[in-house]
C-alpha positions in Angstrom: -42.8 130.7 46.6 -42.1 127.2 46.2 -39.7 126.0 49.2 -37.8 123.1 48.5 -35.9 120.7 51.4 -32.3 119.8 49.7 -30.6 117.6 50.9 -27.0 118.4 50.3 -23.8 117.0 51.8 -21.9 119.2 54.3 -19.0 120.1 52.2 -20.8 122.4 49.8 -21.9 124.6 52.8 -18.8 127.1 51.8 -20.5 127.3 48.5 -24.3 128.8 49.8 -23.0 131.9 51.5 -24.2 135.1 49.7 -22.3 137.4 48.3 -19.6 135.6 46.3 -18.7 136.3 42.0 -16.9 132.5 41.8 -17.7 129.4 42.7 -15.7 126.4 42.4 -15.8 122.6 43.0 -12.6 120.0 42.0 -12.0 116.5 42.9 -12.4 113.3 42.0 -15.5 110.8 40.2 -18.5 110.3 42.7 -18.4 113.4 44.6 -21.4 115.0 43.7 -20.4 118.2 42.2 -22.4 118.1 39.2 -25.4 116.8 41.4 -25.4 120.2 43.2 -24.9 122.4 40.7 -27.6 121.2 38.9 -30.0 121.1 41.8 -28.7 124.7 42.6 -30.2 126.1 39.3 -33.1 124.8 39.9 -33.5 126.4 42.9 -31.8 129.8 42.0 -34.7 129.9 39.0 -37.5 129.4 41.6 -35.7 131.8 44.3 -35.1 134.4 41.4 -38.0 134.7 38.7 -36.5 135.3 35.5 -33.3 134.3 36.0 -30.9 133.1 32.7 -28.6 130.4 33.2 -26.1 129.2 30.8 -24.2 126.2 31.0 -21.2 126.0 29.0 -18.4 123.4 28.1 -15.6 124.1 26.1 -16.3 122.0 23.4 -20.0 120.7 23.0 -21.2 119.0 19.6 -24.9 118.0 21.0 -27.0 118.5 24.0 -26.1 114.8 25.0 -22.6 116.2 26.3 -24.4 118.9 28.5 -26.0 119.0 31.8 -29.2 119.8 30.2 -30.3 115.9 30.7 -29.2 116.2 34.8 -31.0 119.5 34.9 -34.2 118.1 33.3 -34.3 115.0 35.8 -33.4 117.2 38.7 -36.6 119.7 37.9 -39.0 116.3 37.6 -37.2 114.7 40.7 -37.6 117.8 42.9 -41.4 117.8 41.8 -41.2 121.2 39.9 -41.7 120.2 36.6 -45.0 121.9 36.6 -43.3 125.4 37.0 -40.5 124.8 34.2 -41.0 124.0 30.3 -38.2 121.7 29.7 -37.9 121.9 25.2 -35.5 119.9 23.0 -32.8 122.8 23.2 -33.7 124.8 26.3 -35.4 124.7 29.2 -38.1 128.0 30.0 -38.0 128.6 33.7 -41.0 131.1 36.1 -41.0 134.1 35.2 -39.4 134.1 31.8 -36.4 132.9 32.6 -34.2 130.1 30.6 -31.9 128.0 31.1 -29.4 127.4 28.1 -26.4 125.1 26.9 -23.4 125.9 24.3 -19.8 125.6 23.7 -17.4 128.3 24.2 -15.7 126.9 21.6 -18.1 128.2 19.2 -18.1 131.5 20.6 -16.3 134.7 19.0 -15.4 138.3 20.7 -18.3 139.1 19.6 -20.8 136.2 19.6 -20.5 136.5 22.8 -21.9 139.3 23.8 -25.6 137.2 23.6 -25.0 136.3 27.1 -24.1 139.8 28.9 -28.1 139.5 30.4 -27.3 135.9 32.3 -27.3 136.0 35.8 -25.3 132.7 36.2 -22.6 131.0 34.3 -22.0 127.0 35.0 -18.5 125.8 33.7 -18.9 122.2 33.7 -15.7 119.9 32.9 -13.6 123.5 33.6 -10.7 121.6 33.3 -11.3 121.6 29.6 -11.7 125.2 29.2 -9.3 127.0 27.4 -7.4 130.5 28.7 -9.2 132.2 26.1 -12.6 131.5 26.7 -12.3 131.8 30.1 -11.1 135.9 29.7 -14.3 135.9 27.1 -16.6 135.0 29.6 -15.6 136.4 33.0 -16.2 140.1 31.7 -19.2 139.0 29.5 -21.2 137.6 32.6 -21.6 141.0 34.2 -25.6 142.0 35.2 -25.8 142.9 39.1 -25.3 140.1 41.9 -24.2 137.4 38.6 -21.7 134.4 39.5 -20.0 131.8 37.4 -19.6 128.1 38.8 -16.9 125.7 38.1 -16.9 122.4 38.3 -13.6 120.2 37.1 -11.4 117.0 37.7 -7.9 118.6 37.1 -5.6 117.4 34.7 -2.8 119.5 34.9 -2.2 122.8 37.3 -1.4 124.8 33.6 -5.6 124.3 33.3 -7.1 127.6 33.2 -9.4 126.9 35.8 -6.7 125.8 37.8 -4.2 129.0 37.1 -7.7 130.7 38.3 -8.8 129.6 40.8 -6.1 127.2 42.7 -3.4 130.2 41.7 -0.3 130.0 44.2 -1.3 133.2 45.7 -5.1 131.8 46.6 -8.5 132.3 44.6 -9.3 135.5 43.8 -11.6 138.0 45.9 -15.2 136.9 45.5 -14.3 133.1 45.4 -15.7 130.2 47.6 -13.3 127.3 46.2 -13.7 123.7 47.7 -12.4 120.0 47.1 -15.0 117.3 46.9 -14.5 113.6 46.5 -16.1 110.3 47.0 -15.4 110.4 50.6 -17.6 113.6 51.1 -20.6 111.9 49.3 -23.0 109.9 52.1 -25.1 109.0 49.4 -22.0 107.2 47.3 -23.4 104.3 45.5 -22.6 100.9 46.2 -22.2 100.3 42.1 -19.4 103.3 41.7 -17.8 101.9 45.4 -17.4 98.7 43.0 -15.7 100.8 40.4 -13.8 102.6 42.8 -12.3 99.6 44.2 -11.6 98.1 40.7 -9.5 101.4 39.9 -7.9 101.1 42.9 -6.7 97.8 42.2 -6.2 97.5 38.6 -5.3 101.0 37.6 -3.3 102.6 40.5 -1.5 105.0 38.4 -4.8 106.3 37.3 -6.7 106.1 40.6 -5.6 109.3 42.1 -6.7 111.3 39.2 -9.9 109.6 38.3 -11.0 109.6 42.2 -9.5 111.7 44.6 -8.6 114.7 42.2 -5.0 114.7 41.7 -3.3 116.0 38.6 -3.0 113.5 35.7 0.6 111.6 35.8 0.5 112.4 32.4 -2.3 112.0 29.4 -3.4 108.9 28.5 -1.2 107.5 25.6 1.5 110.1 26.7 4.6 109.5 25.2 6.5 111.0 27.8 5.7 109.5 31.3 6.5 111.4 34.4 8.1 108.5 36.0 11.0 108.6 33.8 11.5 112.0 34.0 11.3 111.9 37.8 14.1 109.1 37.7 16.3 110.7 35.8 16.0 114.1 37.7 19.6 115.7 39.1 20.3 118.4 41.5 23.3 119.4 39.7 25.1 120.4 36.8 27.2 117.8 35.4 31.4 118.9 35.1 31.7 117.1 31.9 30.1 119.0 29.3 31.1 119.3 26.2 28.1 121.1 24.5 25.5 123.5 25.2 23.0 124.5 23.1 20.3 127.6 23.5 16.7 126.2 20.8 14.0 128.4 20.5 10.7 127.9 19.3 9.0 131.1 18.9 5.2 131.6 18.7 3.4 133.0 15.9 2.8 136.2 17.3 3.9 138.2 20.0 0.0 139.8 21.1 -1.0 139.5 24.5 -2.9 136.6 24.5 -0.2 134.9 22.0 1.4 131.7 23.1 4.7 131.6 24.8 8.4 131.3 22.9 10.0 128.9 24.2 13.0 128.9 25.0 15.3 125.2 26.6 19.2 125.4 27.5 20.2 121.8 26.9 23.7 120.1 27.3 25.2 116.9 26.1 28.5 115.5 28.2 31.2 112.9 27.4 29.2 110.1 28.3 26.6 111.1 25.8 23.6 112.2 28.2 21.5 115.1 27.7 20.9 117.6 29.9 18.0 120.4 30.6 19.5 122.7 32.4 16.6 125.4 32.2 13.8 126.6 30.9 14.2 129.9 29.5 10.3 130.4 27.6 9.1 134.0 27.5 6.4 136.3 26.3 6.6 139.6 24.3 8.0 140.8 21.0 10.8 138.9 18.9 13.2 141.3 20.4 12.1 140.2 23.6 12.6 136.5 23.0 15.8 137.5 20.7 17.6 139.1 23.9 15.8 136.5 26.5 17.7 133.8 24.2 21.2 135.8 23.4 21.5 136.2 27.8 20.8 132.6 28.4 23.3 131.7 25.7 25.7 134.1 27.6 24.6 132.9 30.9 25.8 129.4 30.0 28.5 129.9 27.4 26.3 128.0 25.1 28.1 126.5 21.9 24.9 127.9 19.5 21.3 128.6 19.6 19.2 126.5 17.3 16.1 127.2 15.7 13.8 125.1 12.9 14.6 125.8 9.5 11.4 125.3 7.7 9.0 127.1 9.8 9.6 130.6 9.9 14.1 129.8 9.8 14.6 133.3 8.2 12.5 135.3 10.5 14.4 133.7 13.4 17.9 134.2 11.7 17.3 137.8 11.3 15.8 138.6 14.6 18.9 137.3 16.0 21.4 138.7 14.2 19.3 142.1 14.6 20.3 141.9 18.2 23.9 140.2 18.0 25.8 139.8 14.9 28.2 136.8 14.4 26.1 134.5 16.4 26.7 130.8 16.0 22.7 129.9 14.2 22.3 126.1 14.2 18.9 125.3 11.7 17.6 121.7 12.4 14.8 120.5 9.9 12.0 118.6 11.8 9.9 116.1 10.1 6.3 116.5 9.5 4.1 116.8 12.5 4.8 117.8 15.9 4.2 114.3 17.4 6.3 112.5 14.5 9.7 114.9 15.4 9.0 114.4 19.1 8.7 110.3 19.3 12.3 109.7 18.9 13.3 112.2 21.6 10.7 110.6 24.2 12.4 107.2 23.2 15.8 108.7 24.5 14.3 109.9 27.6 12.4 106.5 28.2 16.5 104.5 27.5 17.3 107.1 30.4 19.9 108.9 28.4 18.1 112.5 29.2 18.0 114.0 32.7 16.7 117.1 33.9 18.8 119.3 36.7 16.3 120.5 38.7 12.7 120.8 38.1 10.8 122.8 35.4 7.1 122.3 36.3 5.5 124.0 33.1 8.5 122.3 30.4 7.2 119.1 32.1 3.5 119.5 32.2 3.6 120.3 28.6 5.7 117.2 27.8 3.3 114.8 29.7 0.4 116.1 27.6 2.0 115.3 24.7 0.5 111.7 22.9 0.8 109.9 19.6 -2.1 111.8 18.4 -0.6 115.1 19.4 -0.9 117.6 21.6 -3.5 117.4 24.6 -3.0 120.6 26.5 -4.2 124.5 26.3 -2.4 126.3 23.3 0.7 125.6 21.8 3.6 122.9 23.2 6.1 125.9 22.3 8.2 124.6 25.5 8.2 121.0 24.3 9.0 122.2 20.7 12.0 124.1 21.9 13.3 120.7 23.6 12.9 118.8 20.8 14.7 121.4 18.9 17.9 121.3 20.7 17.6 117.8 21.3 17.2 116.7 17.9 20.7 118.4 17.3 22.8 116.6 20.6 21.4 113.0 19.0 21.7 113.8 15.7 22.1 109.9 15.0 19.1 108.7 16.9 17.1 111.2 15.2 18.5 110.7 11.6 17.9 107.2 12.0 14.5 107.1 12.9 13.6 110.0 9.8 15.0 107.6 8.0 13.1 104.1 8.7 10.1 106.7 8.7 11.1 107.4 4.8 11.8 103.5 4.4 8.3 103.0 5.7 6.4 105.2 3.1 8.5 103.9 0.3 7.2 100.5 1.1 4.0 101.6 1.3 3.8 103.4 -1.9 5.8 101.1 -3.7 3.4 97.9 -2.6 1.3 96.8 -6.0 -0.9 93.9 -5.2 -2.1 93.8 -8.4 0.7 94.3 -10.6 -0.3 96.3 -13.1 2.7 98.6 -14.7 0.5 101.5 -15.7 0.0 104.4 -13.1 -1.5 103.4 -10.0 -4.2 106.3 -10.8 -5.7 104.1 -13.6 -5.1 100.7 -11.7 -7.6 102.0 -8.8 -9.9 102.9 -12.1 -9.9 99.7 -13.5 -10.3 97.6 -10.3 -13.1 99.9 -9.1 -14.8 98.9 -12.1 
């Protein structure tokens, strides 16, 4: 048996105790998380011949995006290269064991069964793992004494791994979870120290996330900013509300793992300021979301329920009316693309014209994961979609001006004819190519 002397920072000691099912290490850059797990894989493969390990990420397009090179380097640096075979797509280990590298997004409920005999699964960049992938992986890694390891830099409290291992009720039984940062790494390199100091000076808004494992204040390029939300947060409901609406964005299905049904209550004051009064989003059957929306309408004495006309509007209307006849149902027509319809609403926030009454963490988290390129969070931005529907109805002048401007821009692009031809544009293109 090979005896290894592995220098390990003290912070990782809780992850070395026996009898654990889940190991988790979260924190910022330069903490040594990946190095710890890479070395532990080599150690486990030597200690238990025949061990099979899968290193997974949510998305893995090539081995360059995996821990393949890290583990191969650890095998060499630890002086045990003669006991492993580092191949092009996998690593063979003592006793007929194996280390493979896969993306969870490539798996289905059927294909994931191929991992049932693996004793260890290491989830790299676990903050990107979807709840669907986590739910498939956990029961799959089930051989006696098997473990699932997680290393990640948190993005958002709604990330599946945070919901699982950093839940407000604590980690599940059989789990050891530690926070580890650069300050816990006794071998933190001077090159990274220079980078850290530069970020501290130049990027104070993102320093906490990058180096300390704090949640991101918002996704890079987010169209909503938490600063704007916090700056316009109030505790008490204004007494000059002139209009209150309940806005709905139902999920496409009501299965157990479906997205939430977005239900948000918004209001408009006499001074033309919008308010987010409640996030009443729910899961369940169409009847359940319809009943929740109607209950919120009664609670707030709302003037109507807003639905999206061009995405299942007829279905929404039918479900609502099956629960109560005579509802005032208001249909909004959304522009194509979620980010296009969200941008004018985000602009209203930036002007300080929307205030949140209280804290609506899940809604606000979704808002700050919404970029000009689309939504970067897990699942669907159901709560944000409902918010946009409601505020679109409350601020019709702003949103209609935005839509008109986009339409004029599109028309100008289509009308642009640099060649001055009168023929149809398809023939113009062919003539130029010839």
